[in-house]
Steps between C-alpha positions, in 0.01 A plus 500: 500500500630842404581733789272804472637848547262788432572796275473725805770299677725526193448875501576509872819308439617739227397801711712387794789403271536861394430658839626266771871406497458231767221334301711533184799323661283208618297449182726580204722190545185285470347651190584460136363707212323200346294459818292806393221425252453857373783660297445834675548344846799302379675809361423707809656229714806496270518880510491517882764228535729647235468852641597381847796302366627810321429776753471305829165657580136449400366710209244777533170470311612787278831343403382140461299523169786660307753265654292199391463630144874564467648207689264199491535296181188517283313736733486776240354270233176382661307827523447484876443827687709431811401826669138391480579147622696638796202721578275192502740325735499798735118504509462136612311402813762559765321312774723200422801704618365488856600133511849527357608152616203345320600680181858379539384142558265518200771624266747246636260211435422641156873513418552148630222361282623684194850365564362147530296536179814614318702213650241244387490647151880480469502153654269366231737626232804349675335161539393500137856573389736288711324400821746669739318440828769683698438827316125462552556452873712816513224700328235379742726558799565860392126561462427360845765724655336822376438717806545856609746442784769763467849438638750771416784339690699635793591865535836447667525821703129529580438137600779447755267452797279256309804300398625478859155383606501227237847390609380477861208284390733278296613322814564134568125451543428598140789309349480133404787298652704256293570147624837581657590728791819642348315613188231669709762681705661642188159584353382692809240235575425358158393593149245769421177494307520588129840328476602199291721230654652195327655172605727334243632145488550210259209256461437285808705703748207650691348809340141391563598379846634845580184667370282279722715589802474866401121473481483318835712771663264769373191310624651465847562874487127557440523577129269384218682283245403403145711213367474459122631165380582458132648152534376301801139429597323699770486193726874437475577859590250482787670182627830687515340780699351234732843375594677836522227662712439204730859376549371151419665252265359513150524121486304457825237745378438275201487172690380554859148609594594625848765725346236653273292575811802680651527698177140619525557614859816685404341671199200608706738649755693689230179630343364623831821665621648653185192567282721457194325335205635283217352449154668249266415522131629280221519629142584282197874492435616751240154640424444764770616860485497795738170630364336171600652533846361852517151376407524223759589755768180686416302176543662438838414848619138474386421139594732426792563849641867410469779746421855358518785666682736251336464358148715196425539391136663159454677561266592780256596294194162324500314826447461650156519874425179694443611554141671248275878559494727290281817546704514288818735757656254783442201287599644417844600859563149610400337246735718625784394858428134400484521315832651800674235722344232268636650527846489880480136492386398258775717655776652154556844345524563260211729198537590279205759237407722477196725238342874521458681385187709182485798680647295546816568137594876538454579816694550524875289815533221589257507866398298692243743368234340155533141607449339293227415661165463858624712727717234763439251332733703595808523866405145563617540304823547692823659203675632165373661198663649176373490156662836322491546135592743222418406132523688477829309798637173343390587182688577708809181709467674835459505771236666835429276795413672778307350848465553576131329838495366745755376836383511682833689273740809285540571254219754238388514304825427139600271360768545134598165329560363155582234306310293234679377278219257318731301814586622708199598784731788732414660677796800708590671333798505704820879467518549616143786744469460849367443492125827448316621717217435338163 
């Protein structure tokens, strides 16, 4: 159904555009010339926008008609009397101006619908040509994001007090701790929302195991966690959380009924004391992209009243970019950028895992040089670690965790940790020495 906007409301919109700078700044980014059905309204909108861009002020009613005729393409060829049209706009029923917020909301919804109509029209053409679903998703996403929220950034000298207030609020309580104490100490309590963190390792070394431990740590800290699995089933991931959260053997949990009863007691206790929630969602391997994750987050908010503090994506290489990219290097970098962008949109910390190349199995310490296929994927990350383990270390249940990248904290150091393969728990021993230089 077409969204109805009356002629009087359109006149009210144009009237405020040329008289009210605050209204102009909120509405102009939403509107496009093609949204106006009447050529006169379209050209007046173009004239107001162009005049402001050139002179940094709104035009007077006397100056606007001549400016339109001389500066708007085609305006002089259609025989429109712009002085008369502006007079009609000024004589509209101004009672709608008494409810300015309603007018803003009406125009915003009108712009959103027009943007969606345009996106659908373009999408049909794209699908008829080459069927690029990724480009269609981008068009729809852009249309859905149409809104009048204005953020002009930070005025450095004017916003000092606000910045100090935000820094005070960004305390340990608002940060999301990592699995290991030494990392949290160097990170002032943990990682922040809107950041992207990565764990890198060769296949089979423990990337998913680390991500489960990371999710469990966040739950115990009272945070909401969404775990997106692109490889293992939801039940297998849940079984790992069972063991890590309950400190019970994963083997016993599979085989012994009384151990399962202990698990239920432990999980009820965790739920009641921490209030942290966990959602596990499996997507088909290699078919999901960040736009689908974004849509799923909307479903969670609407149907489960669930908003994650921590989003875990297991793992990066099993996602596909929103748009088809031939180069694997560019594709992985693009996915990394899209994941971080999603974290910023959702005000959530994003954790993901990534593969190393073959050299990753041969070196003593994995650095960014051993990242598989794409060095570019780590550029977007705010923090990245690698898991390092020889066969002897595996047999002993130990591992070395190397901080490959830290945007705002200490980096290039090693933390020695233990891995209990019966309960799947990863821990930093209490007697662990201060992190060593890498």
